[in-house]
N, C-alpha and C positions, 0 to 999 in steps of 0.2 A: 506616409510616415505615421499618421495616427491623428488623434483628436487633441486640439490645444485646450488645456483647462484654464480656469481663471488664474491670472498671474502669469508666471513664467514657465509653469510646468505643462507637460503634455503626456499623453499616454499612446504608446505604440500599437500597432495592430495585434501584436501578441500579448499585450497586457503588461508592458513595462512602463513605469513612471520614469520620465526623463526630465532632467533639469539643466539648464545652461551651466557649463563649467565656469564661466566668468562672471556669474551672478551669485549673490549670497542668499542662501535659503532663509526665508522669513517664516514667522508663525502663520501668516496669512496664506502662504504658499502650502504649508502643511495642512491647514484647515481646509483649503480648497480641494486637496487630493483626498483627504478623509471623507468629505462630502460626496465626491465622485465615487470613491470606493464603497461607500455605504449604499449608495443608490443604484450601483450597477454590478460591479464584480461580487460584492458580498451577497447580493441576491442570487446571482448565478451560482456561487459556491454553496449556498444553503440548499439550493435545489439539488445540486449534485450529491451532497451529503444526505439529503432527504431520500433520494433514490437508493443510495447505499443502505440506509436504514430501513427501507421498505415502504417509505411514504411516497408513493408514486401517483401519477395524474388520475388514475382511475378511481382512487379513494375520494377525490374532490369532484368528480363528475356529476352531472345532474341526475337526480332520482328518475328511474323509469316511471312513466305515467301509469295510473291506475294501480291494480293489484297484481301486476305481473312480477315474477320473481326478479330480484335485483341483487344478484351476487357481484361482489367486487373482489376478485382474486388477484394477488400480487405474486407473480412467479419472479422471484428476486434474482434475476440473472446479473443485475448490476452488482450486487455483493459477491456473487459467485465469481465473476470476472475479476474483481479487485483482489479477493482472498486468494484465488488461484494463482494469479500472476505474481502477487506479492510473496506467496509462499515459494513460488518458482524462483524468484529473484533474491530473496533474503532468507529463505528457509534454511539454507546453509550460509551463515553470516560471512561477509567478505573477510579475507585475511589481510590485515593491515600490519606491516612489519617494517623493521629497520635492520640494516645489515650488522651494525655494532650490537654485540650481544647484551652489553650493559644497557644501552640506550633502548633496546628492544624490550628488555624486561621492564624498565620504567614505563614504557609505552603501554605494555599490557596491563601493568598494575593500574594505570590511570583508566584504561578501558573498563576494568573490572569495578573500580570505585565509581565510575560514572554510569555504570550499566549501559555502556554504549552500544552493545548488540541490540538491545531492546529499542534504544533510541533510533538506530538505523532502520529497524523493521517498521516503527511507527512512522518515521519520515518517508519511507518508501511507500507505505500505504496511503498516506495523505497525497503524495505526488500522483499516485494512481487514480485517486478520486478527484482531486482538483486540477491536476496538471502541474502543481508546484507545491512546495512547502518550504518552511524556513527553520533553520537551527540557530539559536541564540546562545552565545558564550557568555557566562556570567560568573560572579564570585558568590559562593554560599556564605552562610553566617561564620564559618570557620576560616574564610579567606581562601577556600580551595576552588580551583576552576572547574566548573561544571557546564553541561550543555542541556538545552530544553528545546523540544520540538514545538513550533508555534504554527498554528493554523493560519492559512491565508484568509480565512473569514475575518480575522481581526489584526492583521498585520501586513505590511508591504515595505519594500525597499525602494528608495529613490536613487536612481543612478544619474551620473553626469552624461552629457550628450557627446562624449568622445567615443572613438572607436573601441576603446577598452572597456567602456561602460562601467567606470569605477563607482562603488557605492558612495552616496553622499550622506544618506541617513537611513536608519531602520526606524519604522514607526510601528508601535504596538498600541492598539486602543480597544476600548469596549465601553459599554453603558452599564451604570450601576443600577440598583433596584429603583432608584428615583429617576431613571432614564437620563442621567447626567453623564456627559462624555468624560472619560478618564483615560489616561494612557501615559506613555513615555516616548520621547524622541531620543534615539541614540545616534550620536555623531562620532567622528573619530577623536574628538577631544573630551566630550561631555555627555551625560545623560540628563535630559530635561523632563522630569515628571510634570504632568499637567492635569487639571480638572476643570471641566465645563468648557474651558477655552484653551487652545494650544498657546503655549508661552515658551519663548526661548531666551528667558532672562538669565543672566549670569548668577544672580543671587539664589536661584532655585536649582542651579547646575550641580551635578556630582561628577567628580573626575573619572575619566575613562582610562584605566591602567593599560589597556591594550594597544592604545595608539591608532587603531583603525575602527571602523564600524563593526561592532562585534557580532554580526549576523551574516549568514550565507543562505542564498536561495538555491534550492535543489529543484530541477525541473525534470518532468517526464520526457519532454521533447522540446524542440525549439519553438513550437507553437503554443506550448504550455496548455495543452488540452488533455483532459483526463481520459481514462480508458473508454468510459461509457458515453462520452459526449456525442459521438458519431452514430450512436444506436439507440438513443432515447426514444425516438419515434418508433422504432422497431419493438423496443420493450413495451411501450404503450399499446401497440397493436396486438402483442402477444397477451398481455393482460386482459385487453378486451376480448379476444378470441376465446381465451380460456374461461372467462366470466360468462360469456354468452353460451358457451357449451354447458357450463354448470346451470345456467338459467333453463336450457332446454331439458336437461335431466330432471330438474325440479318440476318443470312443466309436465313431463310425462308421469311423474309421480302423482301430480294433481290433475290428471286427465279426467274429462267429463264423461259420464255414462249417459248415452242417448237411449231413451225408451220411447219408441215411436210406433204408433198404431195399435197400442195395447190399452185397453180400458181397465184401469186400476181401481175405478170407483165402483165397488160392488154394491154399496148401499144407496147409491144414486143421489148423494148429497152434493155432488160436483167437486168433491175434494178427494184425491187419491187416498186409498186406505193406508199406504205406506208413507211414512215421514220422509219426505224428499228435501225439506228445507235444509240449506247449508251443507248438503251432501254431494255437491257438484254433479247434479243429475239434471238432464234436460228431458222433460216429459211432454208428450203430446199423444192424446187418445185419437182413435179413429174408428169409424163404423165398419171398415173393411179389415178384417183380421189377417187377410192374406198380405196386407202391406205391413204387417208388424215387423219391427227391427229392434234388436237390443245390442248395442256395440259401444265400445269406447271410441270417442273422437280423437283422432290423431292428425298430425301435420306432417308433411313430407319430410323424410330423413335425409339430412345432408352430412352425416357423420364422416364419410369418406373424404368429402371436400373439406371439411373443417380440419380433420387430422392432417391432411396434406398441407393446408395452409399454416397450422401450427408448427409442423415440422420444418417447413420452409422458413418461417420466422426464426426459429431456434438456430437453424443452420446458418442463416445470414448473420445473426447477432455474433456467433462464434467466429465466423470468417472475417467480419469486419474488425472485431476487436483483436483478432489474432490470438485469442485464448481458447484453446480447443475444449470440447466437451470431454472430460476425462471419463465420463460414464458412458460414452458412445460404445457400441458393439465393436467398432474398429480397434479399440484399445484393449480389448479382452483377448487373452490367449496369444498375445504377440510373443513368439519365441525369438524373433530376430531383434536384437538391440538396434540394428541399423534401420529396420522398419520403423521402429519407435522414434529414432532420431529424426527421420523425415517427417513424421507426423508432428513432431514438436518444433520443426524448423521455423515456422512463422513466429512462434513465441520466443524462440532463441534469438531471432533477428531483432525482435522488439526489446528483448532484455539487453542485447549488446548496445543498442542505441541508447537506452536508459543508462547503462554502465558508463558510456562515453561521456554522458552529461554529469553523472554523479562523481566521476574520478577528479576532474578539476575543481568541482565544488568541495569535495573532501580535502583536496590539498590546500584550498584557501582556508577551510575551516582549521586545519591543523597549523597553518601559518599564524592564526590568532591564538590557538591553544598553546603553542610553543613560544609565545612572545616572552621577552626577557623578564617580565614581572611575574610570571606564573610559576616559576621554579619547578616545572615538570621535567624539563631536560636542560642541561647546561648549554646545549648547542641549539640556539633559537632558529638556526637555518636548517635543522634536521628535517623539516617538512618537505624539503626539496629531494630528499633521499628516500622517502616513503615508498614502499611497494604495495600495490593493491591488487589482490587477486579475488575476483568474484566467481563464486562456485554456484552455478545454477542447480537448483534442487531437482535432479532427475534421477530415476532408478539407476543404480550402479551395479555392474557385475564385478564384485570384489575380487574374484579369482582372476578375471582378465586384467584388472588393475595391478594385482600383485605380479602376474607374468610380465606385464609391460615394465613394471619397476625393476624386476630382475634383468630384463633385456637391456636396461639402460645403465647397468652397473659398468663402470669403466668408460662410459661415453658421456654421461652428464654428472653434475655435481651431486653430492648427497642431498643437499636441500632441494634441487630440482626434482630428483627422484622421489623424495617424500612428498613433494608438492603434487605429483600425479595421483596420490592416494586420497580418495574423497573422505576417508575417515580420519585423516590427519589434519587437525585444525591449524596447528602452528608448527611448521617444519623445523624452525629454529629451536623451539622448545623440545620437540621430539629428538633432534640431534643431541641436545644437551642431556636428555634422559638416557639416550643410548650410551654416551660417554660415561655418564655416572654408573650405569649398570656394568659396563666394561671394567671400570676402575674398581667397583665393588667385587666383581667376579674374580679380577686379578689378585685383589687383596685376600679374598677367601681361598684362592688356590695356594697363595704363598703360606697362609697360615696352616693349611692342611699339610703342606710339605714339611713345615717346621714342626708340626705335631708328630708327623710320621718319622722324622729323623732325629727327634729329640732336641731340636734347636736349629741353629743356623747351618746352612749347607756349607761345604768347604769353599765353594766360590764366594759365598757371602762373607765367610770368615776371612778370606784372602782379601776381599774388597775392604773389610773393615780395618785389617792391619795395614793395608796400603794408605788408607785414609789417615790413620794415626801417624804413619810415617811422614806424610806430607805435612 
């Protein structure tokens, strides 16, 4: 099951904090989880973010002895993997809609006000890095419902020990400039701010208008592991290999010149007439001129072996993370879209797994956003009717999409047909614009007829007379 912490809490093998459903959460329980989180998971998360930001193990390795070159190069494939996969997953933002036109318009207005597209992108990126991330629902100064992405470095959710794993509390914490602990515990009924020591006293509580824990966890996978966690040793090996290669290049630039068997001491004072000090020259005279040699000292060249080792490491990193190298020659000049699809298949499968984790989490989020006290929608159960469409960001053949859409006319609904077009972000809004254009075109046509005939047509006049008669 996992490790039992101090008090009644425990942590599972995949990093979930569990608390008995029949016990009351106390300040001591929260304090114990914070202490564990700070000493274990937060350390791991900081390392993962460090790798994404380019602070990798080679930068902290021991200095090479003597005066040998000591290059420390970081080939930041950790950032490449995260940014590439996140762009693939959220480069085209997911389409989140409701069937009811009025409700859908209110939903899209809230998305725009909350800058929700950017929030989803940041949430997805953190999940790629850490394996998880959190979104907190809160009220701003104007009483409007907004969301904020919270890093797992400084937050966690405590779940009950039932099969449903319902949230018991969301804890957000950090340390101020004086290294004093500060934060807030969010429960279904109240918010409890604290400083230095966790407290759950009623006098310090603020009411929670949502009626549930106002935070949702978004995970990359069930194991809650980031994209790079399985390849960090390979990334370290790649950095080491590239750094050693740079050291060798620098070594050859600083190669020593050996002057052996030549007497450079013409005046007989025992000192060569040329200034050899500090010029990387090895000098030795000899009485036998036939043995004289002047050459640069070099060491065996293992360039081919090094290049193969580096190529192998890069290939394995991309295979294990399932994020292909988009700069690889196999991606250049691909005329067939089917061939490209097969090359992207592992990343597509990875994205589908993530999509299945994000969809129920988003639905839980909207159940909070649509609660009765937020006034975003009149129907607080509308979250059940939400439709989610994730559009992976791959190259599209717009002409093929248009032909497919034409072929679906009479077979599928207008909304479904428009949903097949990658450049249509909101099929419902597009249908509304089409209807408005048709109405405007009809009105313009009628006005043209009236202008050409000098007024109403006979049919229109007859209709008007019939209307008066009635």
